[in-house]
C-alpha positions as a printed NumPy array, in Angstrom:
array([[ -8.626,  11.249,   7.009],
       [ -5.565,  10.017,   5.127],
       [ -3.129,  12.175,   2.931],
       [ -3.438,  11.153,  -0.789],
       [ -1.556,  14.12 ,  -2.486],
       [  1.551,  16.369,  -1.277],
       [  2.354,  19.239,  -3.591],
       [  3.27 ,  22.56 ,  -3.46 ],
       [  1.816,  22.62 ,  -7.274],
       [ -1.626,  24.438,  -6.727],
       [ -2.97 ,  23.629, -10.394],
       [ -2.003,  19.979,  -9.378],
       [ -3.853,  20.209,  -6.012],
       [ -6.593,  21.603,  -7.506],
       [ -6.829,  19.044, -10.041],
       [ -6.829,  16.455,  -8.33 ],
       [ -9.591,  17.916,  -6.198],
       [-11.942,  17.856,  -8.725],
       [-11.39 ,  14.717,  -9.704],
       [-12.316,  13.587,  -6.153],
       [-15.322,  15.771,  -5.894],
       [-16.723,  14.703,  -9.364],
       [-16.024,  10.617,  -7.946],
       [-18.027,  11.938,  -4.774],
       [-15.234,  11.745,  -2.587],
       [-14.896,  14.439,  -0.02 ],
       [-11.369,  15.992,   0.59 ],
       [ -9.988,  18.649,   1.866],
       [ -6.809,  21.239,   1.57 ],
       [ -4.811,  21.418,   4.32 ],
       [ -2.044,  23.21 ,   5.123],
       [ -2.942,  26.376,   2.616],
       [ -2.132,  28.598,   5.276],
       [  1.303,  27.706,   6.426],
       [  2.46 ,  27.028,   2.564],
       [  1.42 ,  30.295,   1.608],
       [  3.241,  31.854,   4.808],
       [  6.629,  30.38 ,   3.939],
       [  6.59 ,  32.398,   0.73 ],
       [  8.667,  31.18 ,  -2.58 ],
       [ 11.137,  28.566,   0.254],
       [  8.42 ,  25.648,  -0.642],
       [  9.057,  24.428,   3.127],
       [  5.551,  23.558,   3.881],
       [  3.486,  21.334,   0.987],
       [ -0.071,  21.707,   0.825],
       [ -1.54 ,  17.91 ,   1.99 ],
       [ -5.237,  17.034,   0.11 ],
       [ -6.779,  14.597,   2.521],
       [ -9.681,  11.837,   2.22 ],
       [-11.728,   9.782,   4.744],
       [ -9.963,   6.621,   5.624],
       [-13.078,   4.992,   3.865],
       [-12.005,   6.647,   0.87 ],
       [ -8.381,   6.417,   0.444],
       [ -7.783,   3.217,  -1.401],
       [-11.192,   4.459,  -4.023],
       [ -8.717,   8.31 ,  -4.227],
       [ -5.501,   6.817,  -5.004],
       [ -6.612,   4.543,  -7.591],
       [ -8.308,   8.012,  -9.237],
       [ -5.756,  10.204,  -8.683],
       [ -2.718,   7.411, -10.017],
       [ -4.934,   7.5  , -13.517],
       [ -5.503,  10.898, -13.413],
       [ -1.722,  12.307, -12.895],
       [ -0.012,   9.302, -14.555],
       [  0.216,  11.953, -17.888],
       [  2.212,  14.455, -16.348],
       [  4.372,  16.836, -18.556],
       [  8.454,  15.928, -18.443],
       [  7.999,  19.891, -17.139],
       [  6.026,  18.864, -13.96 ]])
């Protein structure tokens, strides 16, 4: 498995996961429980993982989907 996104932003991770699933790419978010346990310190980010074969396509999809980030993000 390969990491395609690492973030503490739950909305961004959820959006990215939906974009990948809509494209037919299976993905999983790791470190959710550890991230919650660290509280508001945001020391442990969550990781969005895909299979090795889907990594290139997932990066391309996320690059396009997350390109128009607002300045406050």
